All heavy atoms as a GROMACS GRO file, in nm:
protein
  293
    1MET      N    1  -1.025   4.238  -5.029
    1MET     CA    2  -1.143   4.279  -4.953
    1MET      C    3  -1.099   4.316  -4.811
    1MET      O    4  -1.035   4.240  -4.743
    1MET     CB    5  -1.245   4.164  -4.949
    1MET     CG    6  -1.362   4.195  -4.859
    1MET     SD    7  -1.502   4.084  -4.876
    1MET     CE    8  -1.453   3.946  -4.778
    2THR      N    9  -1.136   4.437  -4.769
    2THR     CA   10  -1.104   4.483  -4.635
    2THR      C   11  -1.231   4.479  -4.551
    2THR      O   12  -1.335   4.531  -4.591
    2THR     CB   13  -1.050   4.627  -4.638
    2THR    OG1   14  -0.935   4.629  -4.721
    2THR    CG2   15  -1.015   4.675  -4.501
    3ILE      N   16  -1.222   4.416  -4.435
    3ILE     CA   17  -1.336   4.408  -4.343
    3ILE      C   18  -1.312   4.508  -4.232
    3ILE      O   19  -1.208   4.507  -4.166
    3ILE     CB   20  -1.352   4.265  -4.288
    3ILE    CG1   21  -1.383   4.171  -4.404
    3ILE    CG2   22  -1.461   4.260  -4.184
    3ILE    CD1   23  -1.392   4.027  -4.368
    4SER      N   24  -1.411   4.596  -4.211
    4SER     CA   25  -1.391   4.709  -4.120
    4SER      C   26  -1.428   4.681  -3.975
    4SER      O   27  -1.383   4.752  -3.887
    4SER     CB   28  -1.470   4.830  -4.170
    4SER     OG   29  -1.608   4.799  -4.172
    5ASN      N   30  -1.509   4.580  -3.950
    5ASN     CA   31  -1.545   4.553  -3.811
    5ASN      C   32  -1.580   4.406  -3.791
    5ASN      O   33  -1.591   4.329  -3.886
    5ASN     CB   34  -1.660   4.645  -3.766
    5ASN     CG   35  -1.788   4.623  -3.844
    5ASN    OD1   36  -1.826   4.510  -3.869
    5ASN    ND2   37  -1.854   4.731  -3.882
    6LEU      N   38  -1.598   4.368  -3.667
    6LEU     CA   39  -1.623   4.228  -3.633
    6LEU      C   40  -1.754   4.177  -3.694
    6LEU      O   41  -1.759   4.064  -3.744
    6LEU     CB   42  -1.625   4.212  -3.481
    6LEU     CG   43  -1.652   4.072  -3.428
    6LEU    CD1   44  -1.546   3.975  -3.477
    6LEU    CD2   45  -1.657   4.073  -3.277
    7ALA      N   46  -1.858   4.258  -3.693
    7ALA     CA   47  -1.987   4.214  -3.747
    7ALA      C   48  -1.973   4.180  -3.895
    7ALA      O   49  -2.026   4.079  -3.942
    7ALA     CB   50  -2.092   4.322  -3.726
    8ASP      N   51  -1.902   4.262  -3.971
    8ASP     CA   52  -1.882   4.234  -4.113
    8ASP      C   53  -1.800   4.108  -4.133
    8ASP      O   54  -1.826   4.029  -4.225
    8ASP     CB   55  -1.814   4.351  -4.182
    8ASP     CG   56  -1.906   4.472  -4.195
    8ASP    OD1   57  -2.029   4.455  -4.188
    8ASP    OD2   58  -1.853   4.583  -4.213
    9ALA      N   59  -1.702   4.085  -4.048
    9ALA     CA   60  -1.619   3.964  -4.058
    9ALA      C   61  -1.703   3.840  -4.033
    9ALA      O   62  -1.690   3.739  -4.104
    9ALA     CB   63  -1.504   3.972  -3.959
   10ILE      N   64  -1.792   3.845  -3.934
   10ILE     CA   65  -1.878   3.730  -3.904
   10ILE      C   66  -1.974   3.705  -4.019
   10ILE      O   67  -1.993   3.591  -4.062
   10ILE     CB   68  -1.953   3.753  -3.772
   10ILE    CG1   69  -1.854   3.753  -3.656
   10ILE    CG2   70  -2.062   3.649  -3.752
   10ILE    CD1   71  -1.912   3.798  -3.524
   11ARG      N   72  -2.036   3.810  -4.071
   11ARG     CA   73  -2.128   3.795  -4.184
   11ARG      C   74  -2.057   3.733  -4.304
   11ARG      O   75  -2.112   3.646  -4.372
   11ARG     CB   76  -2.187   3.930  -4.222
   11ARG     CG   77  -2.293   3.978  -4.129
   11ARG     CD   78  -2.359   4.105  -4.182
   11ARG     NE   79  -2.437   4.165  -4.077
   11ARG     CZ   80  -2.403   4.273  -4.008
   11ARG    NH1   81  -2.291   4.337  -4.038
   11ARG    NH2   82  -2.479   4.320  -3.912
   12ALA      N   83  -1.936   3.779  -4.334
   12ALA     CA   84  -1.862   3.727  -4.448
   12ALA      C   85  -1.832   3.579  -4.431
   12ALA      O   86  -1.841   3.500  -4.525
   12ALA     CB   87  -1.732   3.806  -4.466
   13ARG      N   88  -1.797   3.538  -4.310
   13ARG     CA   89  -1.765   3.398  -4.287
   13ARG      C   90  -1.890   3.310  -4.296
   13ARG      O   91  -1.886   3.201  -4.352
   13ARG     CB   92  -1.700   3.381  -4.150
   13ARG     CG   93  -1.658   3.238  -4.125
   13ARG     CD   94  -1.559   3.228  -4.018
   13ARG     NE   95  -1.434   3.292  -4.054
   13ARG     CZ   96  -1.315   3.238  -4.038
   13ARG    NH1   97  -1.305   3.119  -3.987
   13ARG    NH2   98  -1.207   3.303  -4.071
   14LEU      N   99  -2.002   3.356  -4.243
   14LEU     CA  100  -2.123   3.275  -4.244
   14LEU      C  101  -2.193   3.276  -4.379
   14LEU      O  102  -2.270   3.185  -4.410
   14LEU     CB  103  -2.220   3.324  -4.136
   14LEU     CG  104  -2.173   3.301  -3.992
   14LEU    CD1  105  -2.270   3.360  -3.894
   14LEU    CD2  106  -2.151   3.153  -3.965
   15ARG      N  107  -2.167   3.374  -4.461
   15ARG     CA  108  -2.229   3.381  -4.594
   15ARG      C  109  -2.194   3.257  -4.676
   15ARG      O  110  -2.276   3.206  -4.751
   15ARG     CB  111  -2.182   3.508  -4.665
   15ARG     CG  112  -2.255   3.536  -4.793
   15ARG     CD  113  -2.213   3.668  -4.855
   15ARG     NE  114  -2.229   3.780  -4.763
   15ARG     CZ  115  -2.130   3.865  -4.730
   15ARG    NH1  116  -2.011   3.852  -4.783
   15ARG    NH2  117  -2.152   3.963  -4.646
   16SER      N  118  -2.073   3.207  -4.659
   16SER     CA  119  -2.030   3.092  -4.739
   16SER      C  120  -2.104   2.963  -4.703
   16SER      O  121  -2.111   2.873  -4.785
   16SER     CB  122  -1.879   3.071  -4.724
   16SER     OG  123  -1.849   3.030  -4.592
   17VAL      N  124  -2.161   2.953  -4.584
   17VAL     CA  125  -2.235   2.833  -4.544
   17VAL      C  126  -2.385   2.856  -4.546
   17VAL      O  127  -2.462   2.774  -4.498
   17VAL     CB  128  -2.191   2.782  -4.405
   17VAL    CG1  129  -2.047   2.736  -4.408
   17VAL    CG2  130  -2.213   2.884  -4.297
   18GLY      N  131  -2.428   2.971  -4.596
   18GLY     CA  132  -2.572   2.997  -4.608
   18GLY      C  133  -2.631   3.068  -4.488
   18GLY      O  134  -2.751   3.080  -4.478
   19GLY      N  135  -2.550   3.111  -4.394
   19GLY     CA  136  -2.601   3.182  -4.276
   19GLY      C  137  -2.652   3.087  -4.170
   19GLY      O  138  -2.647   2.965  -4.185
   20ILE      N  139  -2.702   3.143  -4.062
   20ILE     CA  140  -2.758   3.064  -3.954
   20ILE      C  141  -2.884   3.133  -3.903
   20ILE      O  142  -2.901   3.253  -3.920
   20ILE     CB  143  -2.659   3.044  -3.837
   20ILE    CG1  144  -2.616   3.179  -3.779
   20ILE    CG2  145  -2.539   2.965  -3.880
   20ILE    CD1  146  -2.539   3.169  -3.651
   21GLU      N  147  -2.971   3.057  -3.842
   21GLU     CA  148  -3.092   3.111  -3.780
   21GLU      C  149  -3.081   3.084  -3.631
   21GLU      O  150  -3.065   2.970  -3.588
   21GLU     CB  151  -3.216   3.042  -3.835
   21GLU     CG  152  -3.247   3.076  -3.979
   21GLU     CD  153  -3.288   3.221  -3.997
   21GLU    OE1  154  -3.355   3.277  -3.907
   21GLU    OE2  155  -3.253   3.279  -4.101
   22LEU      N  156  -3.089   3.189  -3.552
   22LEU     CA  157  -3.084   3.175  -3.407
   22LEU      C  158  -3.224   3.187  -3.351
   22LEU      O  159  -3.302   3.272  -3.392
   22LEU     CB  160  -2.995   3.284  -3.347
   22LEU     CG  161  -2.849   3.282  -3.390
   22LEU    CD1  162  -2.776   3.401  -3.330
   22LEU    CD2  163  -2.783   3.153  -3.350
   23GLU      N  164  -3.256   3.101  -3.254
   23GLU     CA  165  -3.384   3.110  -3.187
   23GLU      C  166  -3.370   3.207  -3.070
   23GLU      O  167  -3.286   3.187  -2.982
   23GLU     CB  168  -3.426   2.972  -3.136
   23GLU     CG  169  -3.560   2.973  -3.066
   23GLU     CD  170  -3.600   2.836  -3.016
   23GLU    OE1  171  -3.564   2.737  -3.081
   23GLU    OE2  172  -3.666   2.830  -2.913
   24ILE      N  173  -3.450   3.311  -3.073
   24ILE     CA  174  -3.444   3.411  -2.966
   24ILE      C  175  -3.541   3.368  -2.856
   24ILE      O  176  -3.661   3.349  -2.882
   24ILE     CB  177  -3.480   3.551  -3.019
   24ILE    CG1  178  -3.379   3.590  -3.127
   24ILE    CG2  179  -3.485   3.653  -2.907
   24ILE    CD1  180  -3.410   3.719  -3.198
   25PRO      N  181  -3.492   3.349  -2.733
   25PRO     CA  182  -3.581   3.304  -2.626
   25PRO      C  183  -3.683   3.412  -2.591
   25PRO      O  184  -3.657   3.531  -2.607
   25PRO     CB  185  -3.486   3.278  -2.508
   25PRO     CG  186  -3.363   3.355  -2.539
   25PRO     CD  187  -3.355   3.368  -2.687
   26PRO      N  188  -3.800   3.370  -2.541
   26PRO     CA  189  -3.901   3.469  -2.504
   26PRO      C  190  -3.852   3.554  -2.386
   26PRO      O  191  -3.774   3.507  -2.303
   26PRO     CB  192  -4.022   3.385  -2.464
   26PRO     CG  193  -3.970   3.250  -2.435
   26PRO     CD  194  -3.844   3.233  -2.514
   27ARG      N  195  -3.899   3.677  -2.381
   27ARG     CA  196  -3.859   3.766  -2.272
   27ARG      C  197  -3.931   3.728  -2.144
   27ARG      O  198  -4.045   3.684  -2.146
   27ARG     CB  199  -3.892   3.910  -2.309
   27ARG     CG  200  -3.806   3.957  -2.424
   27ARG     CD  201  -3.829   4.100  -2.451
   27ARG     NE  202  -3.788   4.177  -2.335
   27ARG     CZ  203  -3.727   4.293  -2.339
   27ARG    NH1  204  -3.701   4.348  -2.453
   27ARG    NH2  205  -3.693   4.356  -2.230
   28GLN      N  206  -3.863   3.744  -2.035
   28GLN     CA  207  -3.919   3.716  -1.903
   28GLN      C  208  -3.970   3.847  -1.843
   28GLN      O  209  -3.919   3.954  -1.874
   28GLN     CB  210  -3.808   3.660  -1.812
   28GLN     CG  211  -3.743   3.535  -1.864
   28GLN     CD  212  -3.828   3.414  -1.840
   28GLN    OE1  213  -3.900   3.407  -1.741
   28GLN    NE2  214  -3.821   3.318  -1.930
   29PRO      N  215  -4.071   3.840  -1.754
   29PRO     CA  216  -4.114   3.962  -1.687
   29PRO      C  217  -4.003   4.014  -1.596
   29PRO      O  218  -3.919   3.938  -1.549
   29PRO     CB  219  -4.236   3.919  -1.606
   29PRO     CG  220  -4.239   3.771  -1.609
   29PRO     CD  221  -4.148   3.723  -1.717
   30ILE      N  222  -4.005   4.143  -1.572
   30ILE     CA  223  -3.904   4.205  -1.485
   30ILE      C  224  -3.928   4.161  -1.341
   30ILE      O  225  -4.043   4.158  -1.293
   30ILE     CB  226  -3.911   4.358  -1.496
   30ILE    CG1  227  -3.878   4.401  -1.639
   30ILE    CG2  228  -3.818   4.425  -1.396
   30ILE    CD1  229  -3.895   4.548  -1.664
   31ARG      N  230  -3.821   4.126  -1.271
   31ARG     CA  231  -3.832   4.083  -1.131
   31ARG      C  232  -3.862   4.203  -1.041
   31ARG      O  233  -3.832   4.317  -1.074
   31ARG     CB  234  -3.702   4.019  -1.084
   31ARG     CG  235  -3.666   3.895  -1.157
   31ARG     CD  236  -3.544   3.830  -1.098
   31ARG     NE  237  -3.433   3.923  -1.093
   31ARG     CZ  238  -3.309   3.897  -1.131
   31ARG    NH1  239  -3.280   3.778  -1.175
   31ARG    NH2  240  -3.216   3.986  -1.125
   32GLU      N  241  -3.917   4.173  -0.925
   32GLU     CA  242  -3.941   4.276  -0.824
   32GLU      C  243  -3.806   4.327  -0.774
   32GLU      O  244  -3.713   4.250  -0.755
   32GLU     CB  245  -4.018   4.219  -0.705
   32GLU     CG  246  -4.164   4.193  -0.733
   32GLU     CD  247  -4.243   4.323  -0.740
   32GLU    OE1  248  -4.213   4.417  -0.664
   32GLU    OE2  249  -4.335   4.329  -0.822
   33ALA      N  250  -3.799   4.457  -0.752
   33ALA     CA  251  -3.677   4.516  -0.698
   33ALA      C  252  -3.660   4.474  -0.551
   33ALA      O  253  -3.760   4.459  -0.479
   33ALA     CB  254  -3.683   4.667  -0.707
   34PRO      N  255  -3.539   4.452  -0.505
   34PRO     CA  256  -3.519   4.412  -0.365
   34PRO      C  257  -3.558   4.526  -0.271
   34PRO      O  258  -3.545   4.644  -0.306
   34PRO     CB  259  -3.369   4.382  -0.357
   34PRO     CG  260  -3.308   4.452  -0.472
   34PRO     CD  261  -3.414   4.461  -0.578
   35ASP      N  262  -3.604   4.489  -0.153
   35ASP     CA  263  -3.643   4.588  -0.051
   35ASP      C  264  -3.526   4.602   0.047
   35ASP      O  265  -3.504   4.516   0.130
   35ASP     CB  266  -3.768   4.543   0.022
   35ASP     CG  267  -3.816   4.643   0.125
   35ASP    OD1  268  -3.766   4.758   0.124
   35ASP    OD2  269  -3.902   4.607   0.207
   36PHE      N  270  -3.452   4.709   0.034
   36PHE     CA  271  -3.334   4.731   0.119
   36PHE      C  272  -3.370   4.795   0.253
   36PHE      O  273  -3.284   4.816   0.337
   36PHE     CB  274  -3.231   4.818   0.047
   36PHE     CG  275  -3.171   4.751  -0.073
   36PHE    CD1  276  -3.199   4.796  -0.201
   36PHE    CD2  277  -3.089   4.640  -0.059
   36PHE    CE1  278  -3.144   4.734  -0.312
   36PHE    CE2  279  -3.032   4.577  -0.168
   36PHE     CZ  280  -3.060   4.625  -0.294
   37ASN      N  281  -3.499   4.829   0.275
   37ASN     CA  282  -3.541   4.891   0.399
   37ASN      C  283  -3.584   4.790   0.503
   37ASN      O  284  -3.622   4.828   0.613
   37ASN     CB  285  -3.657   4.988   0.372
   37ASN     CG  286  -3.612   5.103   0.285
   37ASN    OD1  287  -3.501   5.153   0.299
   37ASN    ND2  288  -3.698   5.144   0.192
   38ALA      N  289  -3.581   4.663   0.473
   38ALA     CA  290  -3.629   4.560   0.566
   38ALA      C  291  -3.529   4.535   0.676
   38ALA      O  292  -3.413   4.547   0.670
   38ALA     CB  293  -3.658   4.432   0.493
   0.00000   0.00000   0.00000
């Protein structure tokens, strides 16, 4: 079996343990841009 990229290598390794579930954190609002004219 030839693995062509890192993502495929990770999937192949995790497949044997049933995979994993990652919790994606909620997105934060965008911060105000700094005022460089002050």
